[in-house]
N, C-alpha and C positions, 0 to 999 in steps of 0.2 A: 490476320492470326495473333497481331499484338495485342489487339482487345480481348481476345480468347485467354491468351496468358494472364494478363490482366487479372481477368474474372476468375479464372482459376485459381489463382494466389488469394485474391481475397475470399474466395468461398473456402478456400482451406484452412485461412487464418480465423475466419469468424466461425467456421466449424469445431476447430481445436479448441478457439479460447471458448467458445460457448460451454462445451464441454469441461473444461477444465475450471471454470467458473463454478458449474456446477458441483464440480467434487470440492471445490474448495468451499462453498457454503456448507456442505454436507459432511465432509470430512475435516474442512481445515488443512488439507494437504494434496498433491496430485503425484499420479503415479510417473516415476519415470519414463514409464514405456509413452506418454503421450509425446514428452519431447523428442525421443527418440523416433517416433513417426513423423512430425511436424518437423524436425530440422532437416533431413534430407530432403524430404518432400520439396521444402522451402527452396531449398539450395539447389537442388535441380530445375524446377520451375524458372526462379529468377536467373541462374546460369545460364540458362538456353535460350533464354528471352532477351537477356541483356550481350550475349555473345554474337546471336546470330541477326536481332532487330534493333539494339542499343548500344552498341559498344562506347558510345559517347559517357554512357552511365555506370561502365564499369569502375571507374575510380572511386564514383558517387556510392558504389556498392561497397567497396572497400574501407573506404571512410566511414559510411553510416555504421558496419557492423564494429569497426574498431573504437567509435565515439560511445555506441551503444553498450559494447561489452565492456569498454572502462567504467562506464557510469554505475552499470548493473553490478558490476564486479564489486567496486567500493561502496554503493547502497548495501549489499548483501554484508561485506564484512565489517561494517558498522553498526548492522543490526537493523538497519532500515526497509530492508528486503529480506522475505523469505525467499528459500532457495528456488521455488518454484515460481517465484514473481521475476526473478533474475533468468531464468532460463525462456520463460516465456518472452521477455522483452528481448532477448538476444534472438530465440527463432523468429520474432517478429523482424527485426534487421536482417535477417534472412528472406521471408517472404515478402515483405514489402518495405525496402530499403528507400525506396523514393516514393513521393506520390505520384499514383497514378492518374497523372493528369488528363491522360485521353478518355478516361472514363469519367473523370470528374473535373470537368473543366472550368465549372461554376464557381467553385470555392476559392475565395480571395485569399484568406490568410493560412498558409501552413509553412513548414518549417520542411527545408528539402531533405531532409534525414525525416521521414515520417514517423520512425519510433519514439523520438523525440515530441513529436504533438501527442502522440498517443500517451506519454509518459506525462506532458504537462497538464492534459484531459485529464487525466487519472489521478493525479494529486488535487488537482481544482475540485474533481468531485468528492474526493475522499473528506478533502477539507470540510464540506458541508457538515461530516458527522461532529464537529465541534457545536453545532447548534443542538445536535442530541445530547450530548454529554454536558452542555448548560441545563438544559431543560431537565435533563435526571437530577441534577444537583440540587437544581432550584426547586423542586418537588420534594424531596430528601430534605434540605432545609425546612421547608415549610410542614411536612408531615413529624418529621423528627425532633425539630427544635434543635436550639444547641448551637454551637462552632462548627462547621465542616472540619477545619484544619485543630482541633481541640488535641492537644498533646504532641503538636509539632511546633512548637514555639521557636525552637531553632534552628527551622528552615526560612529559606529566605523567600521573599515576595515572588521572585521568578520561578522558583521549583514547584511554589504550591502553584503559582497560574497556570506555570504549562501542565500540571497535574488535573487543575481543574478544568483545563478545555480539553484534555486527550484522556480522561477517565471520570469515572464516578464512584459514588460510595455503594456496597451494598453489604449484607449481612453475612457473616464468615461461613455460613452454611452455604449461602449462594455461591460463594467462590471453591467451596469443595465440589459440588455437585457440578458446577458447568466448567467443561474442560475447556472452553472458548474463551473464558476471560484470566486475564493475567492478574497479579499481585504488581501494583507500584507502590508498595511502602513495604518495609521490612524492620525487624527489630534489632537492632545492634548493640554492641556492649561498650560503654565508655571505659576508659582506661581505670576509672575509680571501679568500676564492677557494675556500676549500674546500668540497666537497660533503657534504651530510648526507641522511640519509633522514627522511623527515617523515610522519606519520599525517594522512590526508585524514578528516574527519568527514563532509563533504558532497563528495563526488566527481562532476565533471560530465561529462555524457554526452560533450560534444563536444570534450571535452579527453582523451578516453581513447587515442586512438592516439600524441598526443604525450607522455603520461605512459608509456605502454607501451614508446615508444622510448626514454626516459629511463632506464626501469628496464632494459632490455635492454641498454645501452650501459653500464649500473654493474654487469651482471652478466658481460660479455664483458670489464671490466676486473677482476672479481674482488672487487669491492666488495660485491656482493650473492650469498652462498653458500645463504644459509637458505628459500629461498623468498619469493614475496611475499605480501602482505595484498591480500586482495578481499573484494567484498561479493557477492551473488547480486540479479540484477536480479530483484527479487519481482514475479510476476504478480499483482498487487494485486485486480483483478478477480476472479479465482478466489476471493477471498477475500472479495470484496464480494457476490460472487453467493452465497456460502455464508453471509455475514452478511444477507443479504435474504431467504433462507429459513428460518433460524433467528429472524430478526424476526417473519417471519408466523405461524411455529408455537408460538416459544418465548417471544418478545416480547424486552427488551433484556436481554441475560445479565451485562452489566456492573452495573446496578443489582439484578439478581436475585443476583449476588455479595455487592454492598454489602450489601443487606439478611439474606443469609445470614450474613454476618460480623457486622453490628450489631444484629442483631434474630432471633437464635437459638434462640430462643424465642417 
């Protein structure tokens, strides 16, 4: 019975997360109905299993959800997570608060709080997009010539570096036509009344149209001639789903890498 309930919670999680990933890829949003289905089913299955078969894990259940809820909420309010990403992590804490060791006893490295393993795996996978951004910027530099940060003389090295590894340059028309990329530069007015280009480290979705309008105006006035900096809206749920699969089959890849580096022999 315990294995059946473990399997049911895993199948439920993979099914819902796969659908949510597809929706995130197509629309960059997921209906709240998905989480309204996922959360009560996950809570019911886990609660029944832990109350009747694993009472020693009830405290872990509460702790797992509390920690995951706190992390997801903080990431949402600082702008690192979208609403769907936060809800997905919370639902996973309801469905799989603890690693199902009875079914996957071969995995050597995992956090007792399974959602944290899923999260760390997802972050590591998403970080690989840095390679994509750098390649795009290299191709832009080779194809267009000139400086990547021409007109941003007042920006610090670290702001430029952050944008370089998280974004890339496109023609303004590409920004206007693609709803899945967001500007990471804006036009601001100094006290002297002079306009200048500024890099944005934390772009806000609700101001995208206003920023794009300012960039369009600056482009028409000839103040922007070399393209604009944008960042893609990553479908993070895809990375979370992949992180969940990796967590179940292989465990925590971050801990695995740390162990490989610190204890190679």
